[in-house]
C-alpha positions in Angstrom: 0.0 0.0 0.0 3.0 2.4 0.5 4.0 2.5 -3.2 0.6 3.9 -4.3 0.7 6.3 -1.4 4.2 7.6 -2.2 3.3 8.1 -5.9 0.3 10.2 -4.8 2.5 12.1 -2.3 5.1 13.0 -5.0 2.3 14.4 -7.2 0.9 16.1 -4.2 4.2 17.8 -3.4 4.4 19.3 -6.9 0.8 20.6 -6.6 1.5 21.7 -3.0 4.6 23.6 -4.1 2.7 25.6 -6.6 0.0 26.4 -4.0 2.7 27.3 -1.4 3.9 29.9 -3.9 0.4 31.2 -4.3 0.0 31.3 -0.5 3.2 33.3 -0.2 1.9 35.9 -2.7 -1.4 36.1 -0.7 0.5 36.7 2.5 2.4 39.5 0.8 -0.8 41.1 -0.4 -2.2 40.6 3.1 0.8 42.5 4.5 0.0 45.4 2.2 -3.6 45.3 3.3 -2.5 45.5 6.9 -0.7 48.7 6.2 -3.8 50.2 4.6 -5.9 49.0 7.4 -3.6 50.6 10.0 -3.5 53.9 8.2 -7.3 54.1 8.1 -7.7 53.2 11.8 -5.4 56.0 12.9 -8.3 58.5 12.4 -10.5 57.3 15.4 -9.9 56.6 19.1 -10.9 53.0 18.6 -8.6 52.7 15.6 -5.7 54.2 17.5 -6.3 51.6 20.3 -6.4 48.9 17.6 -3.0 50.1 16.3 -1.5 50.1 19.8 -3.0 46.7 20.5 -1.4 45.2 17.4 2.0 46.7 18.2 1.8 45.5 21.8 0.7 42.0 20.6 3.7 41.7 18.2 6.1 42.9 20.9 4.8 40.5 23.5 5.1 37.6 21.1 8.6 38.5 20.1 9.6 38.6 23.7 7.7 35.5 25.0 7.4 32.9 22.2 10.2 30.3 22.1 12.9 31.0 19.5 13.1 28.7 16.5 16.1 26.3 16.4 17.5 24.3 13.5 15.0 22.4 11.3 15.0 18.7 11.9 12.6 16.2 10.3 11.8 12.8 11.6 9.7 9.9 10.3 8.8 6.7 12.1 11.4 4.4 10.4 10.9 0.7 10.1 8.8 -1.5 12.4 10.7 -3.2 15.2 8.0 -4.9 17.2 4.6 -4.7 18.9 2.9 -5.2 22.2 -0.8 -6.2 22.4 -3.1 -4.3 24.7 -6.9 -4.5 25.3 -8.6 -3.4 22.1 -5.4 -3.3 20.1 -1.8 -2.5 21.0 1.4 -0.5 20.5 3.4 -0.9 17.3 7.0 0.2 17.7 9.2 1.7 14.9 12.8 2.6 15.0 12.0 6.3 15.7 8.4 6.4 16.9 5.5 4.3 18.2 1.8 4.0 17.4 -0.9 3.0 19.7 -4.1 1.6 18.1 -7.1 1.1 20.3 -10.6 0.0 19.2 -13.2 1.4 21.7 -16.5 -0.3 22.6 -18.9 1.0 20.0 -16.4 0.8 17.2 -14.5 4.1 17.2 -10.7 3.6 16.5 -8.1 5.7 18.3 -4.6 6.1 16.9 -1.9 8.0 18.9 1.7 8.5 17.9 4.6 8.9 20.3 2.7 8.2 23.5 -0.4 10.3 22.7 -3.4 8.9 24.6 -7.1 9.9 24.3 -7.2 12.0 27.5 -7.0 14.8 28.4 -9.1 16.1 25.6 -11.4 19.1 25.2 -13.4 17.2 22.6 -14.3 14.0 24.5 -17.3 14.0 26.8 -16.3 12.5 30.1 -14.2 9.4 30.3 -12.7 7.6 27.4 -14.9 4.7 26.3 -13.7 1.2 27.3 -11.7 -0.9 24.9 -13.4 -3.5 22.8 -11.9 -6.8 24.1 -12.7 -8.6 20.9 -10.3 -6.4 18.9 -6.8 -8.0 18.8 -3.4 -6.9 17.5 -1.9 -9.6 15.3 0.9 -9.9 12.7 0.0 -9.0 9.0 3.0 -9.9 6.8 5.7 -7.3 7.5 3.3 -5.2 9.5 0.4 -5.6 11.9 -3.4 -5.4 11.9 -6.3 -5.0 14.3 -9.6 -6.6 13.2 -12.8 -5.3 14.8 -16.5 -5.7 14.1 -16.8 -2.5 12.0 -13.4 -1.7 10.8 -10.0 -3.3 10.0 -6.8 -1.4 10.7 -3.6 -2.4 8.9 -0.2 -0.9 10.0 2.6 -1.2 7.4 6.2 -1.7 8.2 6.9 1.9 7.4 4.1 3.4 9.5 1.2 3.9 7.0 -2.2 3.0 8.5 -5.1 1.7 6.4 -8.7 1.6 7.4 -10.9 -0.9 5.6 -14.5 -2.1 5.9 -15.1 -5.7 7.2 -15.5 -6.6 3.6 -12.0 -5.3 2.7 -13.0 -2.0 0.9 -10.5 0.8 1.5 -11.8 3.8 3.4 -8.7 5.8 4.1 -4.9 5.4 4.2 -2.9 7.6 6.6 0.7 7.9 5.4 3.7 7.8 7.7 3.8 11.1 9.6 6.7 13.6 9.6 7.6 15.6 12.7 9.4 18.9 12.4 11.1 20.1 15.5 11.6 23.7 14.5 10.5 26.3 12.0 11.6 26.1 8.4 11.5 29.6 6.9 12.2 28.3 3.4 9.0 26.3 3.4 7.0 28.5 5.7 6.4 25.6 8.1 6.1 25.9 11.9 7.2 23.3 14.4 4.8 20.4 14.5 3.9 17.6 12.2 2.2 16.7 9.0 0.4 13.6 7.7 -1.1 12.8 4.3 -4.2 10.6 3.8 -5.2 9.0 0.6 -9.0 8.7 0.0 -11.0 6.6 -2.6 -11.1 8.2 -6.0 -14.9 8.8 -5.7 -14.8 10.3 -2.2 -16.4 13.5 -1.1 -15.2 15.3 2.0 -17.6 17.2 4.3 -17.1 19.0 7.6 -14.1 20.9 9.0 -16.6 23.1 10.9 -18.3 26.1 9.4 -17.2 26.6 5.8 -18.8 29.1 3.4 -18.2 26.8 0.4 -19.8 23.4 0.1 -21.2 21.5 1.8 -18.8 19.2 -0.1 -15.3 20.6 0.3 -13.5 21.2 -3.0 -9.8 21.1 -3.6 -8.0 23.9 -1.7 -6.6 24.8 1.6 -8.7 25.1 4.8 -7.1 26.7 7.9 -7.9 25.3 11.3 -7.9 28.6 13.3 -11.1 30.2 14.5 -11.1 33.6 12.9 -13.4 36.6 12.8 -13.5 37.4 9.1 -13.6 41.1 10.0 -16.8 41.8 8.1 -19.5 40.0 6.2 -18.1 36.8 4.5 -19.0 35.2 1.2 -18.3 31.7 -0.3 -14.6 31.2 -0.6 -13.7 33.3 2.5 -11.7 31.0 4.8 -11.3 30.5 7.7 -14.4 31.6 9.5 -15.4 31.6 13.2 -15.8 27.9 13.9 -13.3 25.4 12.6 -13.0 21.8 13.5 -10.5 19.1 12.4 -13.5 16.8 11.6 -13.8 15.2 8.2 -16.8 13.2 7.2 -15.9 11.3 4.0 -18.5 9.7 1.8 -17.5 7.2 -0.9 -18.8 4.1 -2.6 -16.8 2.0 -0.2 -18.7 3.5 2.8 -18.7 6.5 5.1 -16.2 7.4 7.8 -15.4 10.3 10.1 -11.8 11.2 10.9 -11.1 13.6 13.8 -7.7 14.9 14.6 -7.8 15.7 18.3 -5.4 18.6 18.3 -6.4 22.2 19.2 -3.4 24.0 17.6 -3.3 26.0 14.4 -3.2 23.9 11.3 -4.2 23.5 7.7 -6.0 20.8 5.8 -5.1 20.8 2.1 -7.2 18.8 -0.3 -6.0 18.1 -3.8 -6.8 15.9 -6.8 -5.9 12.3 -6.4 -4.2 10.3 -9.2 -5.1 6.8 -8.0 -7.8 6.0 -10.6 -10.7 7.2 -12.8 -13.2 9.3 -11.1 -11.0 12.1 -9.8 -11.6 15.5 -11.2 -10.1 19.0 -10.8 -12.5 19.7 -7.9 -12.5 16.2 -6.4 -10.0 15.6 -3.6 -8.1 12.4 -3.4 -5.3 13.4 -1.2 -5.6 15.1 2.2 -2.6 16.7 3.9 -2.8 17.9 7.5 -0.2 20.1 9.0 -0.3 21.1 12.6 1.9 23.7 14.3 2.2 21.7 17.6 0.3 19.4 19.9 -0.2 15.6 19.8 -0.6 13.5 16.8 -3.8 11.5 17.7 -6.9 10.9 15.9 -10.2 8.9 15.9 -11.8 7.1 12.9 -15.5 6.0 13.0 -17.0 4.0 10.1 -20.5 3.0 9.1 -23.7 4.5 7.7 -24.1 8.3 8.2 -26.5 7.8 11.0 -24.2 5.3 12.7 -21.2 7.6 12.3 -22.9 10.6 13.8 -24.2 8.5 16.6 -20.7 7.2 17.3 -19.2 10.6 17.1 -21.7 12.2 19.5 -21.4 9.3 21.9 -17.7 10.1 22.0 -17.9 13.9 22.2 -21.3 14.4 23.8 -24.9 14.3 22.7 -26.4 17.6 21.4 -28.0 19.8 24.0 -31.8 19.9 23.8 -33.1 23.4 23.2 -36.3 24.5 24.9 -39.4 24.3 22.7 -39.6 28.1 22.4 -36.2 28.2 20.7 -37.6 26.3 17.8 -39.9 29.2 16.9 -39.1 32.4 15.0 -36.3 34.6 16.4 -36.0 38.3 15.5 -32.9 40.4 16.1 -31.2 43.5 14.9 -28.0 45.3 16.0 -29.4 48.7 16.7 -32.8 48.4 18.3 -31.5 51.2 20.4 -34.3 51.4 23.0 -37.0 49.5 24.9 -39.5 51.5 22.9 -38.2 50.2 19.6 -38.3 46.6 20.9 -41.9 47.1 22.0 -42.7 48.6 18.6 -41.3 45.6 16.8 -43.1 43.1 19.0 -46.4 45.0 18.6 -45.8 44.9 14.8 -45.6 41.2 14.8 -48.9 41.0 16.7 -50.7 43.5 14.5 -49.7 41.7 11.3 -50.6 38.3 12.7 -47.1 37.0 12.6 -45.9 34.3 15.1 -42.9 35.4 17.1 -41.1 33.4 19.8 -37.9 35.3 20.6 -36.4 38.8 20.5 -32.6 39.2 20.7 -30.8 42.2 22.1 -27.4 43.1 20.6 -24.5 45.1 22.1 -26.3 48.4 21.8 -28.4 47.5 24.9 -25.3 47.4 27.1 -24.0 50.4 29.0 -21.1 51.5 26.9 -20.9 48.1 25.4 -19.9 46.6 28.8 -20.9 43.0 29.2 -23.4 42.2 32.0 -24.7 45.7 32.1 -27.7 47.6 30.6 -27.9 51.2 29.4 -30.0 52.9 32.1 -31.2 55.6 29.7 -32.4 53.4 26.7 -33.1 50.1 28.6 -34.1 51.3 32.1 -36.5 48.4 32.9 -35.4 45.2 31.2 -37.2 43.0 33.8 -40.4 44.8 33.0 -39.9 44.5 29.3 -39.2 40.8 29.6 -42.3 40.3 31.7 -44.4 42.3 29.2 -43.1 40.3 26.3 -43.5 37.0 28.1 -47.2 37.8 28.4 -47.4 37.6 24.6 -45.3 34.4 24.5 -42.0 36.1 23.5 -38.7 35.5 25.3 -35.7 37.8 25.4 -32.2 36.6 24.5 -29.1 38.5 25.4 -25.8 38.8 23.5 -22.8 38.0 25.7 -19.2 38.9 24.7 -16.2 37.5 26.6 -14.2 40.7 26.6 -14.5 42.7 29.9 -13.6 46.4 29.9 -10.5 46.9 32.0 -12.1 49.5 34.2 -11.5 49.6 37.9 -14.8 50.1 39.7 -16.7 48.0 37.1 -18.2 45.0 39.0 -17.3 42.4 36.4 -13.7 43.6 36.0 -13.1 43.9 39.8 -14.6 40.5 40.4 -12.6 38.9 37.7 -9.4 40.6 38.8 -9.9 39.4 42.4 -10.5 35.9 41.1 -7.4 36.1 38.9 -9.7 35.0 36.1 -8.2 36.9 33.2 -5.6 35.7 30.7 -2.0 36.9 31.5 1.3 37.1 29.8 4.4 35.2 30.7 5.3 37.8 33.4 1.9 37.6 35.1 0.4 40.8 33.8 -3.2 40.9 32.4 -3.3 40.7 28.6 -5.1 43.8 27.2 -6.9 44.0 23.9 -9.3 46.2 22.0 -13.0 45.3 21.7 -16.3 47.3 21.6 -16.0 48.7 25.1 -12.4 49.9 24.6 -9.4 48.4 26.3 -10.4 44.9 27.6 -9.2 41.8 29.4 -10.3 38.3 28.6 -11.4 35.5 31.0 -9.3 32.3 30.8 -12.0 29.7 30.1 -9.4 26.9 30.3 -9.2 27.6 34.0 -12.0 25.7 36.0 -12.0 28.5 38.6 -12.4 31.2 36.0 -15.3 29.2 34.4 -17.0 29.0 37.7 -16.6 32.7 38.2 -17.9 33.5 34.7 -20.9 31.2 35.0 -22.0 33.0 38.1 -22.2 36.3 36.2 -25.2 35.0 34.3 -27.3 35.7 37.4 -27.3 39.4 36.4 -28.8 38.4 33.0 -31.4 36.1 34.5 -32.4 38.8 37.0 -33.0 41.2 34.1 -35.4 38.7 32.6 -33.3 37.1 29.8 -34.3 33.5 28.9 -31.3 32.6 26.6 -27.9 33.7 25.5 -26.0 34.4 22.4 -22.2 34.2 22.6 -20.4 36.5 20.1 -16.8 37.8 19.5 -15.4 34.6 21.1 -12.9 33.4 18.6 -11.6 35.4 20.7 -11.4 38.8 18.9 -9.2 41.6 19.8 -9.3 44.4 17.2 -5.9 44.9 15.5 -4.8 47.3 12.9 -2.6 44.6 11.4 -1.9 40.9 12.1 -4.2 38.3 13.6 -7.1 40.0 15.4 -6.9 37.8 18.5 -4.8 37.5 21.7 -1.0 37.2 21.6 0.1 33.7 20.8 2.3 33.8 23.9 -0.6 34.6 26.2 -0.7 32.2 29.1 -3.6 29.9 29.8 -4.3 27.4 32.6 -5.3 24.5 30.3 -6.9 22.7 33.2 -3.7 23.1 35.3 -1.3 21.8 32.7 -0.3 25.3 31.6 0.3 26.5 28.0 -0.1 29.4 25.7 -2.7 30.8 23.3 -1.4 28.7 20.4 -3.0 25.7 22.1 -6.0 27.4 23.8 -7.2 29.7 21.0 -9.4 27.1 19.2 -11.1 25.9 22.4 -11.7 29.4 23.9 -15.3 29.6 22.7 -16.0 25.9 23.5 -14.9 26.5 27.1 -16.9 29.8 27.2 -20.0 27.8 26.3 -19.1 25.3 28.9 -18.8 28.0 31.5 -22.1 29.5 30.5 -23.9 26.2 30.3 -22.7 24.9 33.7 -23.4 28.3 35.3 -27.0 28.3 34.1 -27.4 24.7 35.2 -26.5 25.9 38.7 -28.4 29.2 38.7 -31.6 27.8 37.1 -31.5 24.0 37.6 -35.1 23.4 36.7 -34.7 24.7 33.2 -32.6 23.6 30.2 -30.1 26.3 29.3 -30.4 27.9 25.9 -27.3 29.3 24.3 -25.7 29.4 20.9 -22.3 30.7 19.8 -20.4 32.2 16.9 -17.3 30.2 17.6 -16.5 26.8 19.1 -14.8 23.5 18.5 -15.4 19.8 18.4 -17.9 18.9 21.1 -19.7 22.3 20.9 -23.0 20.5 20.6 -23.1 19.4 24.2 -23.5 23.0 25.4 -25.7 24.4 22.6 -25.7 25.5 19.0 -24.2 28.0 16.6 -25.1 30.4 13.9 -23.5 31.5 10.7 -21.8 34.7 11.9 -21.8 37.7 9.7 -22.8 36.3 6.4 -22.9 38.8 3.5 -26.2 40.1 2.2 -26.6 38.7 -1.4 -27.5 35.5 -3.2 -24.0 34.1 -2.6 -24.5 34.7 1.1 -27.9 32.9 0.9 -26.2 29.8 -0.7 -23.4 30.0 2.0 -26.1 29.9 4.7 -27.2 26.4 3.7 -23.7 25.1 3.3 -22.9 26.2 6.8 -25.9 24.5 8.4 -25.3 21.3 6.5 -21.6 21.3 7.3 -22.1 21.9 11.0 -24.7 19.2 11.3 -22.2 16.7 9.8 -19.7 17.8 12.4 -22.2 16.9 15.2 -23.7 20.3 15.8 -27.4 20.0 14.7 -28.8 23.3 16.0 -27.7 26.2 13.8 -28.9 28.7 11.3 -27.9 31.9 9.5 -28.8 35.6 9.7 -31.9 35.6 7.6 -31.6 38.4 5.1 -27.8 38.6 5.5 -25.9 40.6 8.0 -24.2 43.3 6.0 -26.6 45.1 3.8 -30.2 45.7 2.7 -31.6 42.7 0.8 -34.1 43.1 -2.1 -37.6 42.0 -1.3 -37.1 38.9 -3.3 -33.8 37.9 -1.7 -35.3 38.6 1.8 -38.3 36.4 1.1 -36.3 33.5 -0.4 -33.9 33.6 2.6 -36.9 33.8 5.0 -38.5 30.8 3.3 -35.2 28.8 3.7 -34.9 29.9 7.3 -38.4 28.6 8.1 -37.1 25.0 7.6 -33.7 25.4 9.5 -33.3 24.6 13.2 -32.4 28.2 14.3 -34.8 30.5 12.4 -33.5 34.1 13.1 -33.6 37.3 11.2 -30.7 39.6 12.0 -28.8 42.6 10.5 -25.9 44.9 11.2 -26.5 48.4 12.5 -27.2 50.6 9.5 -28.2 47.6 7.3 -31.9 48.2 7.5 -34.7 46.6 9.3 -35.6 42.9 8.9 -39.3 42.9 9.9 -41.4 41.3 7.1 -43.7 44.2 6.7 -40.8 46.5 5.8 -40.6 44.7 2.4 -44.1 45.4 1.1 -47.5 43.7 1.3 -46.7 40.9 -1.1 -43.6 39.8 0.9 -45.5 40.2 4.1 -48.2 37.8 3.0 -45.7 35.2 1.8 -43.6 35.6 4.9 -46.8 35.0 7.0 -47.4 31.8 5.2 -43.8 30.6 5.9 -44.2 31.5 9.6 -47.5 29.7 9.8 -45.9 26.6 8.2 -43.0 26.8 10.7 -45.5 26.8 13.6 -47.5 24.0 12.0 -44.3 21.9 11.9 -43.2 22.7 15.4 -44.1 19.3 16.8 -42.0 17.7 14.0 -39.1 20.0 14.8 -39.4 19.2 18.5 -39.3 15.5 17.6 -36.2 16.1 15.5 -34.6 17.9 18.4 -35.2 14.9 20.7 -33.9 12.6 18.0 -30.7 14.7 17.7 -30.3 14.7 21.5 -30.7 10.9 21.6 -28.7 9.9 18.5 -26.7 12.8 17.1 -28.6 12.8 13.8 -28.9 16.4 12.5 -32.3 18.0 11.9 -31.0 19.2 8.5 -29.5 16.3 6.5 -27.9 16.1 3.0 -29.9 14.3 0.4 -27.5 11.3 0.5 -28.1 10.7 4.2 -29.9 7.4 3.5 -28.3 6.8 0.1 -24.6 7.6 0.4 -23.8 5.4 -2.6 -25.8 7.7 -4.9 -23.0 9.8 -6.4 -25.4 12.3 -7.9 -26.8 13.1 -4.5 -23.4 13.7 -3.1 -23.0 16.6 -5.5 -26.3 18.3 -4.4 -25.6 21.5 -2.5 -29.0 23.3 -2.9 -31.5 21.0 -1.3 -31.7 19.0 2.0 -33.8 16.6 4.1 -35.5 17.9 7.2 -35.5 14.7 9.2 -36.4 11.6 7.2 -39.9 12.8 6.2 -39.4 16.1 4.3 -37.2 17.2 1.3 -36.8 21.0 1.1 -35.6 22.6 -2.2 -35.0 26.3 -1.4 -34.8 28.9 -4.2 -31.2 30.2 -4.2 -31.1 32.0 -7.6 -32.5 35.4 -8.4 -35.7 35.4 -10.5 -36.2 31.6 -10.3 -39.8 30.4 -10.3 -39.0 26.7 -10.8 -36.0 24.5 -10.0 -34.6 21.0 -10.5 -33.9 18.6 -7.7 -32.5 15.1 -7.7 -34.7 12.9 -5.5 -33.4 10.1 -3.2 -34.8 6.6 -3.6 -38.4 5.9 -2.8 -41.5 8.0 -3.7 -42.0 11.6 -3.0 -45.2 13.8 -2.8 -45.2 17.5 -3.5 -46.8 18.9 -0.3 -48.4 21.8 -2.2 -50.0 19.8 -5.1 -50.0 16.2 -3.9 -48.3 15.1 -7.1 -46.1 12.0 -6.7 -42.6 11.6 -8.1 -40.5 8.5 -8.3 -37.1 8.5 -6.5 -33.7 8.4 -8.2 -34.9 10.8 -10.8 -34.3 14.5 -11.5 -37.5 16.5 -11.6 -38.4 20.2 -12.1 -40.7 21.7 -9.5 -42.7 24.9 -9.5 -41.3 27.5 -7.1 -43.5 30.6 -7.3 -42.6 33.6 -5.2 -45.0 32.5 -2.5 -43.4 29.2 -1.6 -40.4 26.9 -2.1 -40.8 23.2 -3.1 -41.2 20.8 -0.2 -41.8 17.1 -0.7 -42.9 14.4 1.7 -41.5 10.9 1.7 -44.2 8.3 0.8 -45.3 6.5 3.9 -44.1 9.3 6.3 -46.1 9.9 9.5 -45.1 13.2 11.1 -46.6 15.2 14.0 -47.9 18.7 13.2 -50.0 21.3 14.9 -53.7 20.9 14.0 -56.3 23.7 13.5 -57.3 23.5 17.1 -53.7 23.8 18.3 -53.4 20.2 19.3 -50.8 17.7 17.9 -52.2 15.6 15.1 -50.5 13.1 12.7 -50.0 13.9 9.0 -49.7 10.6 7.1 -48.4 10.6 3.5 -49.6 7.6 1.5 -47.0 4.8 1.2 -46.0 3.1 -2.0 -48.3 0.4 -3.1 -47.4 -2.8 -1.3 -45.0 -0.9 1.1 -45.4 0.5 4.5 -44.1 3.6 6.3 -44.0 5.3 9.6 -42.6 7.9 11.9 -42.3 8.9 15.5 -43.6 11.5 17.9 -41.6 12.7 20.9 -43.4 14.8 23.4 -41.4 16.2 26.3 -41.2 18.8 28.9 -41.0 22.1 26.9 -38.2 23.6 29.1 -37.3 21.2 31.9 -35.6 17.8 32.3 -38.5 15.4 32.6 -37.9 12.4 30.4 -39.9 12.6 27.1 -42.5 10.2 25.8 -41.6 8.4 22.5 -44.3 7.0 20.3 -43.9 5.2 17.0 -46.5 4.8 14.3 -46.7 2.7 11.2 -48.7 3.3 8.0 -49.9 0.8 5.4 -52.5 0.2 2.8 -55.6 -1.8 3.8 -58.5 -2.4 1.5 -57.7 0.6 -0.6 -57.2 3.1 2.2 -54.2 4.3 4.3 -54.2 3.0 7.9 -52.0 4.4 10.6 -51.5 2.3 13.8 -49.4 2.6 16.9 -46.4 0.4 16.8 -47.0 -2.5 19.2 -50.8 -2.0 19.3 -53.1 0.3 21.2 -55.1 3.4 20.4 -53.4 5.9 18.1 -54.3 8.7 20.4 -54.1 11.5 17.8 -56.3 12.6 15.0 -54.8 11.4 11.7 -55.0 13.3 8.4 -54.0 11.3 5.3 -52.5 13.2 2.4 -52.1 12.1 -1.2 -54.2 8.9 -0.6 -54.3 7.7 -4.2 -53.6 4.0 -4.6 
């Protein structure tokens, strides 16, 4: 297997060399842009602070980061022996060692040079026990570990193959290379790199929130959570939430590969040369470079559902949002006052538009200071929250991590007393520039700092807020040039191990979410916390969800919205959504409506915009848009029991609400290419309109039979059909045989049953639970079938159905 790998690696080096040259030119252009940015910022007080912060950051790093030594490269060498262990064993090479361990449940851990699964910010709790049935045994010149779901082969040179039980190749990881110091000639930092070879037909998904996709094309993807510094578009990379998580789909099967390493890195995908089927946009080789940290990774294989179940069993099941969080959210940076919030809420009522949540952005703070409220414009937040709650509307507060460095400010004084803020190597607080001015930053990798921060949410709860929106937590520190974050040399606790920002940066937001979630659990134990975050890392789902960040207003931004939601779901974070209408500008009525119609079928359905980018209330776009938006909102509320069921399914299994069309048919290559339609659960197929002026669109249907929910017309699966998409609606199809819970005309839950195929059955489930608390939910499964020319729905296992049943498209 090493000969084929080496051939691909040689070709990859040539391609990579050309791309390295292009990257150097981009860095040169970025340097020029930094100078322009610095010059522009000098004209304002905030800009001058950003310049000083950037200079200070560079100075601190030059002083405190370790100096580079001579560049030395190391590879594993030849195999010299092995030692069996439970679930696998350790294979020793002349210059390295590899531990392979199959966990109960089928996930495979690989760790080089003594790397073990724990400690890890990604894993939830203890490492799963080893599978005692998996044994390390000789395999020619190398070794292998055979388990129920995957076979691992280790070559004599250190390459690692992962195959299905039937022998089909899923992935080959080449022998890694360690670099002990920086190499200026190649632009490489200390750390390691490893190349993987994928099947020729493979498609790669994941890597966190990416504006292109959902299938990742050839190119470079940085693993460094980054504020794009304005509204982003497809092709902008990296964004706020990156993860070293790849979900690979190929004819041979699906697998997930996770590199458990929090340092800065890069994934490069390029065209493979191993066989027919590769194309200029179809990656066959994956190269991972990391600037430090352990070389350890997990591989999980199986169907998409099994892979996501195994992944979230390892990293934590998704948090269950309260029922109200599945309704419509409205937000704007720049409400400006309680009166404006009341006006917007009243407008929704006057126009007969359902509304569940209103969000307050940083303009409601006193001078942008977190955990405060402006006494002039928001003098009575508890009263406002109580008034809105009377109309069924909750308040959600933005929370930024930066604390203004202002003695006398309660949050600053409390954090300073608790020594909760990030410091430099000499023990002084790191200062940065954010909205309030000069700021300090909690060290969320310190358990004591997390406990202190979690207690601060009492102020928010006392003001009547029901949920929380974490922003600016990459973390961001405005800088006139260079990376807009903390100095890389800034010191972090890292759970007592100690380290610097190079290791802590990517998990900063994850641990902020952990602090908030645990704090809310203690402050309000009877209610499930609700929070979502702009940034995060692997395992983010166990604390809440995410949203797109500042997506650009435009048709490209609309398309990026769907890519982000699909990609995050395949990384294990099922609750997410975009800024409907785009963040940065004023959308046309058509664009706003098409975005609104898409948002109505996404887990987080929130309108939002930047200050000065116009209002996002549906009535601001004219009576025609208002009427169509009302229809979309009413359909959202009608589907609320189905969305709640999907939330419980995600919490139980890790399956995302929004799924790619290939979810149940990963072997269908045509479906792997689809980036403009999705499944909502198993029952519905949603085909949003993503092109200006379109009134119809094509969609490739998965196997089975599908009913147009607007017309009732049936379409056979595995065909490409053209569907009407008038301005008033987007195409939505129901799977034949599906039984899904919906809100009936009287407000009670009823079952909507779509006729199954002749001679076939169908079904679905209903999960009814505590809307906000922790009481265990009730699961009910139903089956549908034809009987004497009519569709019959029965409770699985017998008994009364207990719901009114409405049969749709009941032709034989």
